[in-house]
Short mmCIF file of the C-alpha atoms (twelve columns), coordinates in Angstrom:
data_MODEL
# 
_entry.id   MODEL 
# 
loop_
_atom_site.group_PDB 
_atom_site.id 
_atom_site.type_symbol 
_atom_site.label_atom_id 
_atom_site.label_alt_id 
_atom_site.label_comp_id 
_atom_site.label_asym_id 
_atom_site.label_seq_id 
_atom_site.Cartn_x 
_atom_site.Cartn_y 
_atom_site.Cartn_z 
_atom_site.pdbx_PDB_model_num 
ATOM 1   C CA . MET A 1   28.615 1.779   -10.756 1 
ATOM 2   C CA . SER A 2   25.585 1.344   -12.973 1 
ATOM 3   C CA . GLY A 3   24.109 -1.712  -14.572 1 
ATOM 4   C CA . TRP A 4   21.306 -2.961  -16.764 1 
ATOM 5   C CA . THR A 5   18.452 -4.699  -14.973 1 
ATOM 6   C CA . LYS A 6   15.600 -6.648  -16.554 1 
ATOM 7   C CA . VAL A 7   12.379 -5.093  -15.274 1 
ATOM 8   C CA . ALA A 8   9.624  -6.478  -17.542 1 
ATOM 9   C CA . LYS A 9   8.722  -8.184  -20.783 1 
ATOM 10  C CA . LEU A 10  7.883  -5.901  -23.688 1 
ATOM 11  C CA . ALA A 11  4.572  -7.748  -24.035 1 
ATOM 12  C CA . ASP A 12  3.654  -6.660  -20.460 1 
ATOM 13  C CA . VAL A 13  3.552  -2.946  -21.375 1 
ATOM 14  C CA . ALA A 14  0.752  -2.254  -23.848 1 
ATOM 15  C CA . GLU A 15  1.041  0.651   -26.255 1 
ATOM 16  C CA . GLY A 16  -0.168 3.837   -24.566 1 
ATOM 17  C CA . ALA A 17  0.176  2.308   -21.093 1 
ATOM 18  C CA . ALA A 18  2.138  3.192   -17.962 1 
ATOM 19  C CA . VAL A 19  3.177  0.209   -15.826 1 
ATOM 20  C CA . ALA A 20  4.682  0.141   -12.323 1 
ATOM 21  C CA . VAL A 21  7.756  -2.009  -11.675 1 
ATOM 22  C CA . GLU A 22  10.291 -2.241  -8.882  1 
ATOM 23  C CA . ALA A 23  14.009 -2.730  -9.388  1 
ATOM 24  C CA . GLY A 24  17.064 -2.025  -7.298  1 
ATOM 25  C CA . GLY A 25  14.843 -0.916  -4.423  1 
ATOM 26  C CA . GLN A 26  13.300 1.806   -6.598  1 
ATOM 27  C CA . GLN A 27  9.701  2.310   -7.691  1 
ATOM 28  C CA . LEU A 28  9.814  2.839   -11.456 1 
ATOM 29  C CA . ALA A 29  7.307  3.590   -14.194 1 
ATOM 30  C CA . LEU A 30  7.589  2.159   -17.716 1 
ATOM 31  C CA . TYR A 31  5.784  3.956   -20.526 1 
ATOM 32  C CA . ASN A 32  5.056  2.519   -23.973 1 
ATOM 33  C CA . LEU A 33  4.736  5.559   -26.230 1 
ATOM 34  C CA . GLY A 34  4.219  3.494   -29.379 1 
ATOM 35  C CA . GLY A 35  6.469  2.832   -32.338 1 
ATOM 36  C CA . GLY A 36  8.792  0.790   -30.134 1 
ATOM 37  C CA . GLU A 37  9.518  3.738   -27.814 1 
ATOM 38  C CA . ILE A 38  9.724  2.672   -24.163 1 
ATOM 39  C CA . ARG A 39  10.661 5.190   -21.463 1 
ATOM 40  C CA . CYS A 40  11.354 4.862   -17.731 1 
ATOM 41  C CA . THR A 41  11.089 7.353   -14.872 1 
ATOM 42  C CA . SER A 42  10.704 7.242   -11.143 1 
ATOM 43  C CA . ASN A 43  7.109  6.258   -10.389 1 
ATOM 44  C CA . VAL A 44  6.767  8.673   -7.453  1 
ATOM 45  C CA . CYS A 45  5.682  12.266  -8.076  1 
ATOM 46  C CA . THR A 46  8.247  14.820  -6.904  1 
ATOM 47  C CA . HIS A 47  5.543  17.118  -5.472  1 
ATOM 48  C CA . ALA A 48  3.799  14.727  -3.073  1 
ATOM 49  C CA . PHE A 49  3.715  10.958  -2.723  1 
ATOM 50  C CA . ALA A 50  1.581  9.592   -5.532  1 
ATOM 51  C CA . LEU A 51  2.247  6.832   -8.028  1 
ATOM 52  C CA . LEU A 52  2.409  8.305   -11.508 1 
ATOM 53  C CA . THR A 53  1.229  5.037   -13.055 1 
ATOM 54  C CA . ASP A 54  -2.143 5.776   -11.411 1 
ATOM 55  C CA . GLY A 55  -2.301 8.963   -13.508 1 
ATOM 56  C CA . TRP A 56  -3.074 9.777   -17.135 1 
ATOM 57  C CA . LEU A 57  -0.549 9.198   -19.963 1 
ATOM 58  C CA . GLU A 58  -1.030 11.078  -23.229 1 
ATOM 59  C CA . ASP A 59  1.425  12.208  -25.937 1 
ATOM 60  C CA . GLY A 60  4.485  11.418  -23.808 1 
ATOM 61  C CA . VAL A 61  3.188  13.317  -20.770 1 
ATOM 62  C CA . ILE A 62  2.109  11.708  -17.502 1 
ATOM 63  C CA . GLU A 63  -0.294 13.576  -15.225 1 
ATOM 64  C CA . CYS A 64  -0.046 12.941  -11.497 1 
ATOM 65  C CA . PRO A 65  -3.346 11.636  -10.090 1 
ATOM 66  C CA . LEU A 66  -2.995 13.660  -6.884  1 
ATOM 67  C CA . HIS A 67  -2.595 17.309  -7.925  1 
ATOM 68  C CA . ALA A 68  -2.557 17.123  -11.765 1 
ATOM 69  C CA . GLY A 69  1.114  18.075  -12.099 1 
ATOM 70  C CA . ARG A 70  2.488  16.909  -15.453 1 
ATOM 71  C CA . PHE A 71  5.858  15.499  -16.515 1 
ATOM 72  C CA . ASP A 72  7.438  14.829  -19.904 1 
ATOM 73  C CA . VAL A 73  8.336  11.118  -19.630 1 
ATOM 74  C CA . ARG A 74  11.121 11.452  -22.224 1 
ATOM 75  C CA . THR A 75  13.075 14.021  -20.201 1 
ATOM 76  C CA . GLY A 76  11.505 13.947  -16.718 1 
ATOM 77  C CA . LYS A 77  10.881 17.698  -16.979 1 
ATOM 78  C CA . GLY A 78  8.073  19.043  -14.803 1 
ATOM 79  C CA . LEU A 79  5.693  20.960  -17.058 1 
ATOM 80  C CA . CYS A 80  3.379  22.865  -14.708 1 
ATOM 81  C CA . ALA A 81  2.529  23.753  -11.120 1 
ATOM 82  C CA . PRO A 82  2.689  22.376  -8.526  1 
ATOM 83  C CA . ILE A 83  5.798  20.593  -9.885  1 
ATOM 84  C CA . GLU A 84  9.045  22.188  -8.690  1 
ATOM 85  C CA . GLU A 85  11.420 19.257  -9.245  1 
ATOM 86  C CA . ASP A 86  11.930 17.122  -12.343 1 
ATOM 87  C CA . LEU A 87  11.618 13.315  -12.336 1 
ATOM 88  C CA . ALA A 88  14.582 10.974  -12.478 1 
ATOM 89  C CA . THR A 89  14.760 9.171   -15.818 1 
ATOM 90  C CA . HIS A 90  16.583 5.959   -16.696 1 
ATOM 91  C CA . PRO A 91  17.952 4.691   -20.015 1 
ATOM 92  C CA . VAL A 92  16.010 1.771   -21.508 1 
ATOM 93  C CA . LYS A 93  16.958 -0.940  -23.979 1 
ATOM 94  C CA . ILE A 94  15.076 -3.900  -25.405 1 
ATOM 95  C CA . GLU A 95  16.796 -7.285  -25.727 1 
ATOM 96  C CA . GLY A 96  14.971 -10.354 -26.975 1 
ATOM 97  C CA . GLY A 97  11.576 -9.110  -25.823 1 
ATOM 98  C CA . ASP A 98  12.850 -8.025  -22.396 1 
ATOM 99  C CA . ILE A 99  12.884 -4.431  -21.130 1 
ATOM 100 C CA . LEU A 100 16.129 -3.513  -19.383 1 
ATOM 101 C CA . VAL A 101 16.679 -0.318  -17.426 1 
ATOM 102 C CA . GLU A 102 20.037 1.173   -16.486 1 
ATOM 103 C CA . LEU A 103 20.101 1.849   -12.748 1 
ATOM 104 C CA . PRO A 104 22.735 3.736   -10.766 1 
# 
């Protein structure tokens, strides 16, 4: 069963920023891509343990700070070596200034 969980306020995630949150025992990353587009992925790189929110976000792509692997935050798709596994993504909705994420 899945459900929507409030993870942050919209005001807490500046445009162009990646912010770490925890919900449902999971480490998540929220990304504000501008124009009201908020995305959510796992915050842990699939190649080696590193928090993606410590990396570089540009044009909807997050670069892992450890080995420079890159992921598309809209789809979770790994875009280059050393990435061999895509990121988990989670649906996001905004309600009254709150960011909610659908968790399994």
